[in-house]
Residue frames as a rotation matrix with the C-alpha (Angstrom) as fourth column:
MET 1
0.075 0.883 0.463 26.49
-0.748 0.358 -0.560 263.76
-0.660 -0.304 0.687 313.77
ALA 2
-0.964 -0.258 0.061 26.18
-0.173 0.786 0.594 260.29
-0.201 0.562 -0.802 312.29
VAL 3
0.009 0.986 -0.165 23.01
-0.913 -0.060 -0.403 259.46
-0.408 0.154 0.900 310.35
THR 4
-0.966 -0.256 -0.027 22.14
-0.250 0.909 0.332 255.80
-0.060 0.328 -0.943 309.86
ALA 5
-0.441 0.835 -0.330 19.03
0.014 0.374 0.927 253.72
0.897 0.404 -0.177 309.28
GLY 6
-0.206 0.298 -0.932 18.65
0.922 0.379 -0.083 253.70
0.328 -0.876 -0.353 313.06
GLY 7
0.840 0.532 -0.107 18.43
0.540 -0.799 0.263 257.52
0.054 -0.279 -0.959 313.18
GLU 8
0.433 -0.655 0.619 20.66
-0.123 -0.724 -0.679 260.44
0.893 0.218 -0.394 314.04
LEU 9
0.620 -0.354 -0.700 23.39
0.780 0.367 0.506 260.17
0.078 -0.860 0.504 316.64
ALA 10
0.862 -0.317 0.395 25.07
-0.303 -0.948 -0.099 263.28
0.406 -0.034 -0.913 318.08
PHE 11
-0.119 -0.989 -0.083 28.70
-0.219 0.107 -0.970 263.38
0.968 -0.097 -0.230 319.17
GLU 12
-0.857 -0.373 0.356 29.16
-0.441 0.172 -0.881 261.54
0.267 -0.912 -0.312 322.50
ALA 13
0.205 0.950 0.237 25.68
-0.979 0.202 0.036 260.00
-0.013 -0.239 0.971 322.35
PRO 14
-0.112 -0.205 0.972 25.50
-0.354 0.923 0.154 256.26
-0.929 -0.327 -0.176 323.11
GLY 15
0.448 0.259 0.856 26.21
0.537 0.687 -0.489 254.38
-0.715 0.679 0.169 319.88
TYR 16
0.844 -0.121 -0.522 27.89
-0.399 -0.792 -0.462 257.33
-0.357 0.599 -0.717 318.12
ARG 17
-0.134 -0.991 -0.023 31.35
-0.818 0.097 0.567 255.77
-0.560 0.095 -0.823 318.05
ASP 18
-0.370 0.050 0.928 29.96
0.203 0.979 0.028 252.44
-0.907 0.198 -0.372 316.86
ALA 19
0.735 0.665 0.132 28.04
0.330 -0.181 -0.927 254.21
-0.593 0.724 -0.352 314.09
LEU 20
0.579 -0.599 -0.554 31.20
-0.759 -0.643 -0.098 255.99
-0.297 0.477 -0.827 312.90
CYS 21
-0.452 -0.764 0.461 33.14
-0.532 0.646 0.548 252.73
-0.716 0.003 -0.698 312.97
GLY 22
0.184 0.622 0.761 30.44
0.354 0.680 -0.642 251.27
-0.917 0.387 -0.095 310.72
PHE 23
0.914 0.145 -0.378 31.59
-0.245 -0.545 -0.802 253.62
-0.322 0.826 -0.463 307.99
ILE 24
-0.039 -0.999 0.028 35.18
-0.655 0.047 0.754 252.28
-0.754 0.012 -0.656 308.00
GLY 25
-0.717 -0.404 0.568 35.96
0.133 0.720 0.681 250.70
-0.684 0.564 -0.463 304.68
ALA 26
0.260 0.875 0.409 32.77
0.738 0.093 -0.668 251.95
-0.623 0.475 -0.622 303.00
SER 27
-0.645 -0.426 0.634 32.96
0.757 -0.471 0.454 254.02
0.105 0.772 0.627 299.82
VAL 28
-0.479 0.450 -0.754 31.65
0.041 -0.846 -0.531 257.58
-0.877 -0.285 0.387 299.75
ASN 29
-0.103 0.546 0.831 28.80
0.938 0.331 -0.101 257.77
-0.330 0.769 -0.547 297.22
ALA 30
0.315 0.258 0.913 28.40
0.567 -0.823 0.036 261.53
0.761 0.506 -0.406 297.26
VAL 31
-0.505 -0.450 -0.737 29.56
0.848 -0.419 -0.325 264.59
-0.162 -0.789 0.592 299.20
ARG 32
0.543 0.634 0.551 27.42
0.603 -0.751 0.269 267.63
0.584 0.187 -0.790 299.98
ASP 33
-0.301 -0.620 -0.725 29.24
0.931 -0.355 -0.083 270.71
-0.206 -0.700 0.684 301.24
ASP 34
0.059 0.264 0.963 27.98
0.403 -0.889 0.219 274.19
0.913 0.375 -0.159 301.85
VAL 35
-0.735 -0.447 0.510 28.35
-0.206 -0.570 -0.796 276.80
0.646 -0.690 0.327 304.61
ALA 36
-0.025 0.845 0.535 24.86
-0.922 -0.227 0.314 276.21
0.387 -0.485 0.784 305.94
SER 37
0.858 0.486 -0.166 25.09
-0.426 0.853 0.301 272.41
0.288 -0.187 0.939 306.19
GLY 38
0.250 -0.856 0.453 28.80
-0.684 0.175 0.708 271.79
-0.686 -0.487 -0.541 306.59
LEU 39
-0.522 -0.511 -0.683 30.46
-0.829 0.494 0.263 268.73
0.204 0.703 -0.681 305.02
GLN 40
0.238 0.678 0.696 28.30
-0.718 0.605 -0.344 265.65
-0.654 -0.418 0.630 304.54
PRO 41
-0.736 -0.449 -0.506 29.90
-0.669 0.595 0.445 262.55
0.101 0.666 -0.739 303.05
HIS 42
0.358 0.917 0.176 27.19
-0.900 0.389 -0.197 260.03
-0.249 -0.088 0.965 302.09
PHE 43
-0.808 -0.566 0.166 27.83
-0.537 0.822 0.192 256.26
-0.245 0.066 -0.967 302.28
PRO 44
-0.662 0.570 -0.487 25.64
-0.111 0.568 0.816 253.36
0.741 0.594 -0.312 301.14
HIS 45
-0.108 0.629 -0.770 24.17
0.764 0.549 0.340 252.96
0.637 -0.551 -0.539 304.63
GLY 46
0.601 0.361 -0.713 24.20
0.757 -0.542 0.364 256.49
-0.255 -0.759 -0.600 306.02
SER 47
0.361 -0.503 0.786 26.09
0.365 -0.699 -0.615 259.74
0.858 0.508 -0.069 306.24
VAL 48
-0.094 -0.466 -0.880 28.24
0.981 -0.193 -0.003 261.84
-0.168 -0.864 0.475 308.54
VAL 49
0.760 0.351 0.547 27.56
0.425 -0.905 -0.009 265.52
0.492 0.239 -0.837 309.19
ILE 50
-0.159 -0.880 -0.448 30.69
0.987 -0.146 -0.065 267.57
-0.009 -0.452 0.892 309.86
LYS 51
0.315 0.324 0.892 29.77
0.302 -0.925 0.230 271.04
0.900 0.196 -0.390 311.13
PRO 52
-0.124 -0.434 -0.892 32.11
0.969 0.140 -0.204 271.93
0.214 -0.890 0.403 314.03
ALA 53
0.967 0.254 -0.010 31.96
0.244 -0.916 0.317 275.08
0.072 -0.309 -0.948 316.09
LEU 54
0.528 -0.806 0.267 35.09
-0.398 -0.513 -0.761 277.21
0.751 0.295 -0.591 316.20
GLU 55
0.144 -0.463 0.875 36.00
-0.988 -0.019 0.153 275.95
-0.054 -0.886 -0.460 319.69
GLU 56
0.728 0.199 0.656 35.79
-0.263 0.965 -0.001 272.32
-0.633 -0.171 0.755 318.49
LEU 57
0.835 -0.416 -0.360 38.51
-0.358 0.087 -0.930 272.58
0.418 0.905 -0.076 315.86
PRO 58
0.862 -0.487 0.140 41.29
0.178 0.549 0.816 270.16
-0.474 -0.679 0.560 316.80
ARG 59
-0.183 -0.943 0.279 43.79
0.579 0.126 0.806 270.85
-0.795 0.309 0.522 313.98
PRO 60
-0.668 -0.171 -0.725 44.32
-0.323 -0.810 0.489 272.89
-0.671 0.561 0.485 310.79
GLU 61
-0.792 0.424 -0.439 42.24
-0.360 0.255 0.897 270.55
0.492 0.869 -0.049 308.62
ILE 62
-0.161 0.830 0.534 38.62
-0.919 0.070 -0.387 269.84
-0.359 -0.553 0.752 309.46
ALA 63
0.565 0.350 0.747 38.45
-0.054 0.919 -0.391 266.97
-0.823 0.181 0.538 306.96
LEU 64
-0.346 -0.568 -0.747 40.25
-0.863 -0.119 0.490 265.43
-0.367 0.815 -0.449 304.02
LEU 65
0.582 0.563 0.587 39.09
-0.184 0.794 -0.579 262.93
-0.792 0.229 0.566 301.45
TRP 66
-0.683 -0.727 -0.072 40.91
-0.339 0.227 0.913 260.91
-0.648 0.648 -0.402 298.81
PHE 67
0.447 0.846 -0.292 38.93
-0.646 0.080 -0.759 260.56
-0.619 0.528 0.582 295.60
LEU 68
-0.042 -0.454 0.890 39.68
0.176 0.873 0.454 257.28
-0.983 0.176 0.044 293.85
ASP 69
0.660 0.382 0.647 38.32
0.666 0.101 -0.739 258.42
-0.348 0.918 -0.188 290.46
THR 70
0.926 -0.291 0.242 40.58
-0.107 -0.815 -0.570 261.53
0.363 0.501 -0.786 290.25
LYS 71
0.339 -0.816 -0.468 43.43
0.837 0.489 -0.247 260.30
0.430 -0.308 0.849 292.45
GLU 72
-0.421 -0.423 0.803 43.39
0.080 -0.899 -0.431 263.59
0.904 -0.117 0.412 294.31
TRP 73
-0.530 0.179 -0.829 42.94
0.847 0.070 -0.527 264.81
-0.037 -0.981 -0.189 297.84
ASP 74
0.039 0.514 0.857 40.47
0.201 -0.844 0.498 267.46
0.979 0.153 -0.136 298.87
PHE 75
-0.708 -0.364 -0.606 40.96
0.667 -0.062 -0.742 269.41
0.232 -0.929 0.287 302.07
TRP 76
0.423 0.795 0.436 38.46
0.416 -0.597 0.686 271.41
0.805 -0.109 -0.583 304.16
ARG 77
-0.586 -0.711 -0.389 39.95
0.739 -0.272 -0.617 274.09
0.333 -0.649 0.684 306.43
PRO 78
0.184 0.627 -0.757 38.50
0.827 -0.515 -0.226 276.74
-0.532 -0.584 -0.613 308.75
GLY 79
-0.017 -0.122 -0.992 37.87
-0.089 -0.988 0.124 280.06
-0.996 0.091 0.006 307.01
GLU 80
-0.852 -0.296 -0.433 37.75
-0.451 -0.006 0.892 278.44
-0.267 0.955 -0.128 303.51
ASP 81
-0.715 0.538 -0.447 34.79
-0.295 0.347 0.890 277.52
0.634 0.769 -0.090 301.31
THR 82
0.033 0.815 -0.579 32.40
0.343 0.535 0.772 275.25
0.939 -0.224 -0.261 303.23
PHE 83
0.301 -0.011 -0.954 33.81
0.953 0.053 0.300 276.44
0.047 -0.999 0.026 306.56
ALA 84
-0.292 -0.393 0.872 34.19
0.486 -0.846 -0.219 280.14
0.824 0.359 0.439 305.65
ASP 85
0.572 0.604 0.555 32.23
-0.182 -0.566 0.804 281.02
0.800 -0.561 -0.213 308.79
LEU 86
0.877 -0.297 -0.379 34.94
0.474 0.394 0.788 279.52
-0.085 -0.870 0.486 311.05
THR 87
0.265 -0.794 0.548 37.51
0.374 -0.439 -0.817 282.25
0.889 0.421 0.181 311.34
């Protein structure tokens, strides 16, 4: 789901792709991640909610982020931490 000032847009809803493209090049201000809510990177103008169902997993990593301040990658995988329920 993409959350912008215009509201929430679910995957495949009209405008969803355009909302996601609007985050390209924007810096992540904060990241919330827990099993109940999934992964939620927050940008200056909205956020993205990543909470896939098991059948929606396209590859081994659900998400990865590069943190400029620490110069490190963080990975989110099924069955681990935030996505411990996807096994």
